[in-house]
C-alpha positions, -999 to 999 in steps of 0.1 A, spaced: 107 166 118 98 145 89 123 117 92 111 114 130 76 107 115 90 83 90 108 62 117 74 62 138 55 51 110 76 25 96 79 9 135 42 9 136 39 -11 101 67 -34 111 43 -44 141 12 -40 122 25 -65 93 39 -91 120 6 -89 136 -15 -92 99 8 -125 95 -3 -141 130 -24 -171 121 -64 -171 124 -76 -178 158 -111 -184 175 -121 -148 175 -105 -141 141 -113 -169 119 -106 -150 86 -71 -140 102 -52 -107 112 -46 -92 77 -67 -59 79 -44 -48 107 -22 -35 78 -50 -17 63 -56 2 98 -18 9 100 -22 24 65 -50 45 78 -28 58 104 0 64 82 -25 86 60 -37 103 90 -3 114 98 7 124 64 -25 145 63 -15 163 94 21 171 85 9 184 51 -16 210 72 12 220 96 34 224 66 9 247 47 5 265 82 44 272 85 48 283 49 20 308 51 35 323 82 70 322 66 53 340 33 37 368 60 72 372 78 101 357 59 131 347 76 168 343 58 179 305 60 215 299 75 238 271 71 222 261 37 251 241 28 249 217 58 213 213 49 221 204 12 243 180 22 220 164 49 193 161 22 218 145 -7 224 116 18 187 114 28 178 111 -9 203 85 -16 193 63 14 157 68 9 161 59 -31 176 27 -20 147 19 5 118 27 -22 136 1 -43 135 -28 -19 98 -17 -7 84 -17 -46 98 -50 -48 84 -65 -18 51 -47 -23 51 -63 -57 54 -97 -48 32 -97 -14 6 -69 -25 9 -55 11 -12 -22 15 9 -13 42 44 -17 26 27 -1 -3 16 27 14 51 31 33 65 31 -3 44 57 -13 51 79 14 90 76 9 89 81 -29 72 113 -20 100 121 4 124 119 -23 105 145 -43 105 166 -9 141 164 -5 147 175 -38 123 207 -31 139 211 3 175 216 -17 160 239 -40 144 261 -11 180 259 3 199 272 -26 174 296 -37 172 312 -3 205 306 7 227 312 -22 204 335 -42 184 354 -13 152 345 -23 135 341 10 101 331 -5 113 301 -24 112 281 8 76 287 18 64 283 -19 80 251 -20 70 242 11 33 246 -2 43 222 -31 56 195 -8 23 199 11 5 192 -19 27 161 -25 22 149 11 -17 154 6 -17 133 -26 -1 105 -9 -22 105 20 -52 103 -2 -36 74 -20 -30 57 10 -69 63 25 -82 49 -8 -57 16 -9 -66 9 29 -105 18 24 -108 -7 -5 -91 -35 18 -114 -28 48 -145 -27 25 -134 -60 9 -131 -46 -27 -129 -71 -56 -94 -81 -70 -87 -61 -102 -106 -75 -135 -73 -91 -147 -69 -109 -115 -105 -121 -118 -105 -132 -154 -74 -152 -146 -93 -173 -119 -121 -178 -143 -99 -192 -169 -80 -213 -145 -113 -230 -133 -129 -234 -167 -94 -248 -179 -102 -279 -159 -119 -303 -185 -147 -314 -162 -158 -278 -150 -187 -267 -172 -190 -234 -161 -186 -210 -131 -207 -182 -113 -209 -158 -83 -172 -153 -82 -161 -135 -51 -126 -122 -41 -113 -100 -16 -77 -91 0 -68 -91 38 -32 -80 44 -10 -106 26 -38 -129 19 -65 -135 -9 -98 -151 -3 -118 -165 -37 -148 -180 -33 -168 -194 -65 -197 -217 -75 -185 -242 -103 -209 -262 -124 -204 -301 -128 -223 -330 -144 -253 -336 -121 -250 -375 -127 -214 -377 -111 -207 -392 -76 -204 -368 -46 -169 -382 -42 -157 -374 -78 -175 -336 -75 -152 -333 -44 -122 -346 -60 -126 -322 -92 -131 -295 -68 -101 -301 -49 -80 -304 -83 -95 -269 -93 -87 -252 -59 -50 -263 -63 -49 -250 -100 -61 -214 -86 -39 -215 -54 -6 -224 -79 -10 -193 -94 -21 -175 -66 -1 -188 -37 -14 -181 -1 -48 -178 -13 -76 -193 4 -100 -210 -22 -135 -221 -13 -155 -236 -41 -192 -249 -40 -201 -275 -65 -235 -270 -84 
């Protein structure tokens, strides 16, 4: 059941990420990047429902424990699943780090939880099937539900940050300031505003220039400063106002 849900969510993320990368149009002048955050919200909701369902099943199993059969087959399936999932998580983490995609980060967090879940399933199968401990399965099921709930919370917060236009982290903001101030003719900056939308970053700022220079020169300085920021934040849309 968990793998069927994983497949469904990954297919949804695939289409959400494709849609998020479509160019801006007349109705969506800032692009479609928030489609990723919406997909992440759906993923968080599905994980939450799965956690609730698992707790419900675990409570029933505690009230009326049932013996587990064919535990050796279950262990073999879980070991294969762990190896495949581990490889997937490694790829997703690399891609999420380079793109800062909230949808891929959410999927990676989910599959990382799956590795822990699969280890729990193996423990439950061994303890219940080999050592005759019927309560091990529902107890570990509740622990798995807690892991799912934590993953869901992490996904919700990441998606909400993007939908609510949360600022980039302090390290990135400080780096942007230092890049702009490194231009010899930029005397100061203020009103820096940043946000992320899908794979894109939006950076806006006022730069302070010599008031005696020509408009043409001020515009050239602004273009050069924007290029410096984009070089460090590829794909970012930078808008500088000259004061």
